[in-house]
C-alpha positions in Angstrom: -129.4 90.8 -69.6 -130.9 93.0 -72.3 -127.7 94.2 -74.0 -123.9 94.3 -73.7 -121.5 96.7 -75.4 -117.8 97.4 -75.6 -116.3 100.3 -73.6 -113.3 102.4 -74.2 -111.0 99.8 -72.5 -112.1 97.3 -75.2 -111.0 99.5 -78.0 -107.3 99.2 -77.3 -107.1 95.4 -78.1 -109.7 95.8 -80.8 -107.4 98.3 -82.6 -104.3 96.2 -82.0 -102.7 98.6 -79.5 -102.8 95.9 -76.8 -102.8 92.1 -77.1 -106.3 90.7 -77.6 -105.5 87.0 -76.9 -108.5 85.6 -74.9 -109.8 89.1 -74.4 -113.5 89.2 -73.4 -115.1 92.2 -74.9 -118.6 93.5 -74.1 -118.3 93.7 -70.3 -120.7 96.7 -70.1 -124.3 95.5 -69.6 -127.8 96.5 -68.9 -130.9 94.5 -68.1 -134.2 94.1 -66.3 -134.3 92.4 -62.9 -136.3 89.2 -63.2 -136.1 88.0 -59.6 -134.5 89.0 -56.3 -133.6 87.1 -53.1 -135.3 87.7 -49.8 -132.6 90.0 -48.5 -132.3 92.2 -51.5 -133.4 95.8 -50.7 -131.9 98.0 -53.4 -133.5 96.7 -56.6 -136.9 95.2 -57.4 -138.3 92.9 -60.1 -138.9 95.0 -63.2 -136.1 97.6 -62.4 -133.8 98.5 -65.3 -130.2 98.2 -64.1 -126.8 99.0 -65.4 -123.8 96.9 -64.5 -120.6 98.7 -63.5 -117.5 97.4 -65.1 -115.1 99.0 -62.7 -115.4 96.1 -60.2 -116.7 92.6 -61.0 -118.0 92.3 -57.4 -120.0 95.6 -57.5 -123.7 94.9 -57.6 -125.9 96.2 -60.4 -127.5 99.6 -59.7 -130.9 100.9 -60.8 -130.6 103.1 -63.8 -131.4 106.8 -63.6 -134.9 107.6 -65.0 -134.9 108.7 -68.6 -135.3 112.5 -69.0 -136.3 114.5 -72.0 -135.0 118.0 -72.7 -137.2 120.8 -71.6 -138.9 122.7 -74.3 
């Protein structure tokens, strides 16, 4: 895991709008794949991936390539 961050859902308990008792914040994450199992076909070692927070069982997806604005 390279980095984690809070998302909009984390801001409600952070601001006190919802209870924050035992609230785990920072469930958005990115990283670089370090190893894969023999049956893994969708990512490879070295791929930059972004974890989806919408479902804890959803596998990480490769990140879209960075683009720069055209001149």
